[in-house]
N, C-alpha and C positions, 0 to 999 in steps of 0.2 A: 449569573444574572441571566434571565431569559425574557424576551418580549414576544408575545404572540397576540394575533388578532382575536378579539373576543366578540366581534360582531360589527354592525354598522349602525350609526345614529346620526340623525340630521345631516346626512351627506358626508359624514366622516367616519373613520375607523376608531373603534374603542379598542384600546390595547390593554392587555394584562401583563404586568411586570412581576416576575418571581425574584425575590431577594432570599439569600441563604447564608447561614453561618455554619461554620465547621462543627458547632455544638449540636446541630440538628435543628436549630430554629429556622423557620421558613415563613416568609410572608408573601402574599399575592395582592397586588394593588391594581385597581382598575382606573383608567383615566376618566371613565364615567363616574361622576360624583367625587372624584379622587378617593374612591372607596376602598377600604381594607376588605377584600373578599375572603381571605383566609389567613390564619396565623396558627402555626403549630410551634410548640416550645417543648424542650426537655422537661420531663417530670420524674418524680422519684421511681415510678414503675414503668417508664418508657416515655415516648413522645405523646403529646396531648394537644388536640385542637381546642382552641379557647375562644373562638368567636363563631357567630352564625354567619353563613354565607349562602348564596344561590348559585345554581348551576349555569344559567344562561343569561344573556343580556335581556331577553324578552321577559324573563322572570323579574329582573331588576326594574325594567321599564313599567311593568303592570302590577307588581306585587310587593316591591320593596318598601318597608317603612323606614326609609333613610338608613338601611342596613349598612353599616361600615363607612358611611358617606360623611363628607364635610358639610355641615349645614350652615347656611348663610344666605344673603347677606347679613341678616339678623337671625341667628338661631333662637329657637324658643319663641315666646309669644309676645305680641304687641297688641294691647287692648284696642279693639275696633280698628285696627290697622292704621291708627293715626298717631302722629307725633309732630311736634313743633320744634324747629331748629333755627336758631337765630331770627326768631320772629316769623318764620315762614312755615305754614302748615303743609304737611305732606300725607297723602293717603296711599296705603299699600292695599294689594289684593287681600280679600277676606276668604281664606281657605281653611279656617276652623269653624265649621258650623255656619258659614256665611256671616260670621260675627266678628272674628278676630283674625289676625294674621299670624302665621307660625312658619318657622324655618325658611323665611324669605318669600312667602306668598304663593306657594304651589308650584313654582318653576324656579326654585332657588339653586344655590350652588351645588347642592347634592343631586340635582337632576340635570346637570350640564356635563358636557364632554371637555374635560380639561386638556391642555396641551402638554405633552411630554417633552420636558426641556432636557433631562439628563438621567441616565440610569447606569448603576454599576452593580457590582456583586452585592452590595449591602445597603444601597440607598437609591431613591428615585425621587426627582423633583418635577412638580407639575405646576402650571400656571393657568389662570383664568382672568379674562378681562370682562369686567361688568360695566356696560356703558352708562353714562348720565341718563337718568330717568328710567333705568332698568327696574321694573316692578314698582315704580314710584320712588325709588331711593336717588337722592341727588349725588352728583359727582361721578366721574369715571374712576372706578376702582381696579386696581391691579393687585391680584392676590397670588402668592406663591406658597406652595406646600411641599415640604420635603419629609419623606418617611425614611427612617434609617434603623437598621438592625444593629444592635450593639451587644458585645460579649457581656456575660454568656447568654442572656436571654431577655433583652430589653428592646421594646419597640419605641422609638422617639419620633414624635411629630412636631415639626417646627412650621409655623404659619407666619407669613409676613404680608403687609398690605400697605399701599399708599393711594392717596386720592388727589384729584385736582380741584375738588370743591369740598366744603365741609359736608360730612355725612355721618351716619351712624354705622357701627359695625360691631357684630358679636358672632364669632365663628366657634363651632363645637364639632368635635369628633363624635360620631353617633354609632359606634360598634355595639353589638349586643354580645356580651361576654357569658360563657358557660365554661367553667373550669373542669368539668368532669364528664360531659356528654350526657348527663342525666336528663330526663324529659322536662324538668323545670329546675329553677335555681333557688327555690324556696328554702332549701336546707343549706345553701351557701352561708357562710358567716361573713358579716360585713362590719367593718369599722370605718366611721367618717369622722374626720378631725373638724367637727362642725358643732358649735354650741347653739346656733340659732337657725331657724328655717324661715323661708319666705312665706308669710301668711297669704293665702290665695282663696278666691271664691270658687263657686262650683264649676266655673270654666277654667280653672287654674290660672286665673289672671291675679297678679299681686294687688292686694289692697293697700300696700305701702308699709305694712307692719312687719317687724321681725320678731318671731316667737322663740323664746328659749325652749329647747328640745327636752329639758329635764322633766321626768315624770310624764312623758308623752310617748306614743308609738314612733316618734321620729328621733329618739335618742339612740344613736349608734355610736356614741363616744367610747364605748367598750364593745368589742367584737361580739356579735350575736347573730342568730339566724335571721334571714330575711323574712321568713314566715312569722307573722305577728297577728294578734287579735286584739280588738278593743274591749272595753269593759262589758259590751253586749254580746261578746263571743264572736263577733264578725271579723273575717279576716281583713287586715289593713292593706290598702293599695298605696303604691308610691309612684308619684310623677311630680317630684317637688325639688325645689332649688335650696341648697344649703350654702349658707356663708361660711367660708372656711376660717379656721384659727390657724394662721400660718406661723406655727410655733416650732416646727421641725423643718429647718431650711438648709439649703445647700446653694453655693454660688454656682451659676452656670456660665455667665459671661459678664463683662463689665456692665453693670446696671440691670442684670437680669438674674433673678434668683428663683429657684424651684422650691416648693414647699410640698411636704407630704400631705395629700388630701385624703386618701382612702386606702384600706387594704381589704381585698376580697379573698376568701380561702375556701377550699373544699377538703373535708376530711376523707371523701371518697378517693380523690386523685392524689391527695397529699400535697396539692399545689396552692400557692398564694401569688396574688398580684398586688403590687403596690402602684398607686397612682400618684405621680408627682407633677406639679404644674405651676405655672406663673399666674394662673387665673385666680380671681377672688371667690369664685363659686363653683359649685359642682351640682349639676342636676342628676338626681337619681331617679331612674325609671325602671320599674320591676318587669316591664314587658308583659303586663297583664292583658293588653289587647292583642297580642300576637295570635294569629290564627290563619297561617298561609295556606292557600289552596294548592300550593305546588311544593315539591320536595326541596329541601335544602341540600347541603353537602352530605355526601354518603347516603343520599336517599332518605334522610331524616325529615319528617314533617314537623314544623315548628308550631306548637300550640301555646296556649296561654303560659306565660312566665318561662318559656324555653330559654331566654337570655335576659340579661339585664344591662342597662346602660349607666355608665358613669361618665358624665359629659363635662369636662372642665370648660368654663365660660363665664360671662357676666350674668347678672340676674335678669329674668325675663321682664319686659316692659320698662327697663331702666330709663328710656327717654322720657317717660311720663312720671318718673319719680326722682326728682333732683337730688334727694339724699342718698340714692344708690350710686355706687362708683360710675363715673361717666363712660359712655360708649361712643362718644363723639371723637371722630378722627378729622383732623384738619390738614390742608395742604402744608407739606414740609415736615409732617410728623410721620413716624414709622410705626405701624401696628406690628407687634411681635408676640406671638404666643408660643410657648414651649410646653409640651406635655410628654411624660414618659410613663410607660406601662411596663413595670419591672416584675419579671416572673422569677419565682424561687420556691424551694420546698417549704411547705406549710410548717410553722412552729407547733410541734405537738404539745398538748397540755402536760404540765409537770406532774 
């Protein structure tokens, strides 16, 4: 385990913590945004970097699209930044085209410097206190995040939170994955255990409907390339929330169960990643808007589709759709999310 200064932010030091396993797996975590800056795992033909990251703190401050960060207090979108909780209306900052709120309103958890609580060779624990009224959210919220490297090549993220007043909460890990270092991920193969997708308008705000994925470009129930075209021959873009079918499950702790949500694979690197989570949904974003003016790790420039996001979370705009799973957290309750990113050799076609 190594801790080094990564720069200064808001009068404090941003630290980078390096975790390492004997298998060659290595992760670098920043206190800024509780962000996963780098992740290297063993692959059939050697070590492979599997996430996008930036070289300097200034690059994160000025150019990062939540790269590797924990998005919150409410990840994803809330329509018009408004919700009602226990009869009281709340207004959040409008940071999506001055119309909606996304990822906490522009200065969310992914843009704060978290406190380093503990670090050892294979894990790091960080914490963040969000005061009552922060960005319009009610209640003082205390959030803890722990990253752990597990044998032989798994990154586990555990998130806990508690509040002193009723509030809403939706946390999501926002890494951009690329399993082979190619310029884009369009030829990666993706499988999602998701029979329905959240129907959205042109602003990607849910209309309340859940659409079956069958016979649509959103059907990833069997592994297929991310690259897809519609009936008009136009390439399909993805920034959509999928409701998971939690049919392949594993016990994690009393009352906590992980379910297989997705598998991403690369024929080029012969590497695969399984995503397991406690969460009911997964946001799949294909990184189409990536176009960073600065170089990332190893001097690589990240253009469109350089990485994709698979974000375990609740559905966007859930507070305004009572039939979606609730995101309300009340005093005395413990929010707990566990997600694992498991790397292994890709299964070759028979």
